[in-house]
N, C-alpha and C positions, 0 to 999 in steps of 0.2 A: 426622466431619462437614463437607461442605463448605462455603468460607463463601459468601455470596448473593453473585450478579452484582448491583454495581449498573446495569444499563440503559445510564443517561443516560451513564455518565464511559464505556463500551465503547463507547457509539456517539460518543461523542466522541474518542476513539483513533483507532475505525473511521476514520472526518470527519479527521483530522490525518492517517490514513499514508496515505491517497489525496492528499489534497493534496499532500505533501512527495513523496510518488513521480512526481506528474506535473512540480511544480518542481525536481524532481531531474532526472529525462529534457528536461526543457524544456532545463536546463539545457546538458547532455550535446552537444544534438543541437543548440544554438544558442547556444556560450559565448564568442560575441563581445556578444551582448545584453547582458551582465554580466560585468565584467571586476572587478568587486569580488568574482566569486566565485572565490576562490581554494581551495587545497589544505586548507587548514584548514576555512573554511566548509564545503566537502562535505562532508569530516568529521563535522562537527557536525551539518552537516543527515542525512546517511543513521546517525550516529547515532540522534538522535530518529527520525530512520523506521524503524527500529528498535524500540525503544524503545515507538513506537505500536504495531506490528503485534507488540508480544508483548504490551500493553496487552489486546489482543481475542484472540490466541493462550487466553493464562491463561483467560479464562473460558470457552472448551470450546464444545462444541455453542452454548449461548446467544451466545455469540460470533461461532459461524459464522452463525446463525441473521437476529444483529443486520445483519452484514457484507451478507449476502444480501438482507435490506431497502434497506438501502444503495445498493445495486446495483441493488435493482428502481425504489426512486425515483426515483436516476441514474446508467443503462447506461452511463458513461463509463471513461474508462480506468485514471481512479485507483480509481475504486471495485472494476472488475476484478479490477485487481493484486491488492488487500487480500482479495479472494475466492479469488482462484489459493495465494499465499502462507499461506492458510490451511490449505489440501486436503492429508490426510495426509506425500502424499510432498512434501510443499516446510515442512514445520512446525515442522524447524529450521531454516533455509535464514537469511542475511543478505542482504542487500542483497548485501556484498561476494561473494558468494557463486554472483550470478547470471549467467547468459551473457545479458546485454541484449538481443542480437539476437533470441536467443529468444523470449525475454519479450515486446518490440514483434511481434515475426512472431505470437505467441500473441493478443496481445489484438490488432492488425488483423482478425483471423480471429476472433476470438468477440463482438468488438460489434457492436451491431447499426449496420447503413448509415444515416448519413446522410444525410437527405433533401436 
């Protein structure tokens, strides 16, 4: 028998993963904005991001549903990133495995246009 999904905790994992993706991507695009973000801090940020993604992944279909709800409520890059990382082809990927330009292109293509 599967353990029950703790919806509030999984939602928090989805929210944190979305936020950390935005922090990570922002830093990569604007490294001069935060000179204190050294290699060790980046590695810790990636470790936390991967852990939060795993927290959503372990919830299975309920995790995907929660991530979809988050994206519905907040159609932003971080929430879409989390949804994409939950797709079957990406379920075993970590942030280190990603082609960041391909991820950014995907997010730009799929996000609703800003007004």
